[in-house]
C-alpha positions as CSV (number, residue, x, y, z in Angstrom):
1,X,123.4,92.9,30.4
2,X,123.1,91.8,34.0
3,X,122.1,93.9,36.9
4,X,122.3,93.2,40.6
5,X,118.9,94.6,41.6
6,X,119.9,94.7,45.3
7,X,122.7,97.2,44.6
8,X,120.6,99.7,42.6
9,X,120.0,103.0,44.2
10,X,116.7,104.8,43.9
11,X,118.3,107.1,41.3
12,X,119.5,104.1,39.4
13,X,116.0,102.6,39.4
14,X,114.6,105.9,38.1
15,X,117.1,106.0,35.3
16,X,116.4,102.4,34.4
17,X,112.7,103.1,34.3
18,X,113.3,105.8,31.7
19,X,115.0,103.3,29.3
20,X,113.2,102.5,26.1
21,X,114.0,101.5,22.6
22,X,117.4,103.1,22.0
23,X,116.4,104.1,18.4
24,X,113.6,106.3,19.9
25,X,116.0,108.1,22.2
26,X,118.2,111.1,21.2
27,X,121.9,110.7,20.8
28,X,122.3,113.0,23.9
29,X,120.0,110.8,26.0
30,X,121.8,107.6,25.0
31,X,125.2,109.1,25.7
32,X,123.9,110.3,29.1
33,X,122.6,106.8,29.9
34,X,125.7,104.9,28.7
35,X,128.0,105.6,31.7
36,X,125.2,105.1,34.2
37,X,124.3,101.7,32.6
38,X,128.0,100.7,32.6
39,X,128.3,101.7,36.3
40,X,125.3,99.7,37.5
41,X,125.6,96.7,35.3
42,X,127.2,93.7,36.8
43,X,128.2,92.3,33.4
44,X,128.3,93.7,29.9
45,X,129.3,92.1,26.7
46,X,129.5,93.7,23.2
47,X,130.3,91.7,20.1
48,X,131.1,93.1,16.7
49,X,131.1,91.3,13.4
50,X,132.8,92.3,10.2
51,X,131.0,93.1,7.0
52,X,132.6,90.1,5.1
53,X,131.5,87.7,7.8
54,X,127.9,89.1,7.6
55,X,128.0,88.8,3.9
56,X,129.0,85.1,4.2
57,X,126.5,84.1,6.8
58,X,123.7,86.6,6.5
59,X,122.8,89.4,8.8
60,X,120.1,87.6,10.8
61,X,122.1,84.5,11.5
62,X,125.2,86.6,12.3
63,X,123.2,88.8,14.7
64,X,121.7,85.8,16.5
65,X,125.1,84.1,16.9
66,X,126.6,87.4,18.2
67,X,123.7,87.7,20.7
68,X,124.2,84.1,21.8
69,X,127.9,84.8,22.4
70,X,127.1,87.8,24.5
71,X,124.5,86.0,26.5
72,X,127.0,83.2,27.3
73,X,129.4,85.8,28.6
74,X,127.0,87.6,30.9
75,X,124.8,84.8,32.1
76,X,125.2,83.2,35.5
77,X,123.8,79.8,36.7
78,X,120.1,80.0,37.4
79,X,119.5,83.2,35.4
80,X,116.9,83.7,32.7
81,X,118.3,85.2,29.5
82,X,116.0,87.6,27.7
83,X,116.3,88.5,24.0
84,X,114.5,91.1,22.0
85,X,112.1,89.4,19.6
86,X,113.9,86.3,18.4
87,X,114.9,83.1,20.0
88,X,118.7,82.9,20.3
89,X,120.8,79.8,19.5
90,X,121.3,77.7,22.6
91,X,123.6,79.1,25.3
92,X,123.2,76.5,28.1
93,X,121.0,78.9,30.0
94,X,117.2,79.3,30.1
95,X,116.0,81.8,27.6
96,X,112.9,83.8,26.7
97,X,112.5,86.0,23.6
98,X,110.3,89.0,24.2
99,X,108.7,90.7,21.3
100,X,109.2,94.5,21.9
101,X,111.6,93.5,24.7
102,X,113.4,96.9,24.6
103,X,110.1,98.5,25.6
104,X,109.4,96.0,28.4
105,X,112.7,94.9,29.9
106,X,115.2,97.3,31.4
107,X,118.0,94.9,30.8
108,X,117.2,94.6,27.1
109,X,116.7,98.4,26.8
110,X,120.0,99.0,28.5
111,X,121.7,96.5,26.2
112,X,120.2,98.3,23.3
113,X,121.6,101.6,24.5
114,X,125.1,100.1,25.0
115,X,125.0,98.5,21.5
116,X,123.7,101.7,19.8
117,X,126.3,104.0,21.5
118,X,129.1,101.5,20.8
119,X,128.1,101.3,17.1
120,X,127.7,105.1,16.8
121,X,131.1,105.6,18.3
122,X,132.6,103.1,15.9
123,X,131.0,104.9,12.9
124,X,132.4,108.2,14.2
125,X,135.9,106.6,14.1
126,X,135.1,105.1,10.7
127,X,134.3,108.5,9.3
128,X,137.8,109.7,10.1
129,X,139.3,106.8,8.0
130,X,136.6,107.0,5.2
131,X,135.5,110.6,5.2
132,X,133.8,110.5,1.7
133,X,131.0,108.3,3.1
134,X,130.2,110.7,6.0
135,X,129.5,107.9,8.4
136,X,129.4,110.4,11.2
137,X,126.1,111.8,9.9
138,X,124.1,108.7,9.0
139,X,126.0,106.1,11.2
140,X,125.4,103.4,8.6
141,X,121.7,103.8,8.1
142,X,120.5,103.9,4.5
143,X,119.7,107.6,4.3
144,X,119.5,109.5,0.9
145,X,122.9,111.1,1.7
146,X,124.4,107.6,2.4
147,X,123.0,106.3,-0.9
148,X,124.3,109.3,-2.8
149,X,127.8,108.8,-1.3
150,X,127.7,105.1,-2.4
151,X,126.7,106.2,-5.9
152,X,129.5,108.7,-6.0
153,X,132.3,106.8,-4.4
154,X,131.2,103.1,-4.5
155,X,131.4,101.0,-1.4
156,X,134.0,101.2,1.4
157,X,135.6,98.1,3.0
158,X,133.0,98.6,5.8
159,X,129.9,98.2,3.5
160,X,128.1,94.9,3.3
161,X,127.9,93.7,-0.3
162,X,124.9,91.5,0.5
163,X,122.8,94.5,1.6
164,X,119.9,95.0,-0.8
165,X,119.6,98.7,-1.5
166,X,118.7,100.9,-4.5
167,X,122.1,102.5,-4.3
168,X,123.8,99.0,-4.4
169,X,121.6,97.8,-7.3
170,X,122.9,100.6,-9.4
171,X,126.5,99.7,-8.9
172,X,128.6,96.9,-10.5
173,X,129.8,95.3,-7.3
């Protein structure tokens, strides 16, 4: 996420100051923030990875590689790339990981909102294709209902087989 601070209106600055960890915001607040962030951002990049690729490489490694890809697409010469918590594989740009970055950096918090809304929307579409797992209600989080659906129906093509879960351990995968 890259912002041109000189182009931000007072209303934009107020909206950005309200940003926080996207997981602590309601769906309605995230959906309201999404178009504003998209309007005021100079560059935005979203990367998705498939479950089989995550299974092959591991979630943490895959996440860091995806973040590195996104940073390379939004970074400009002379910028400082911020990441939330973890150092990112080299991008060719200066970097700084910030523990709790989504609480201290508007750019990280905005990127978190974009990522969460994008993922939630994907899960809504996935629910249409795989209704028995009710992705629209738990959006992929390991809730009791999600685990019950896995126990009843097994895993879908979207499920990561490497995910360690009580529901998974009870299945012959």
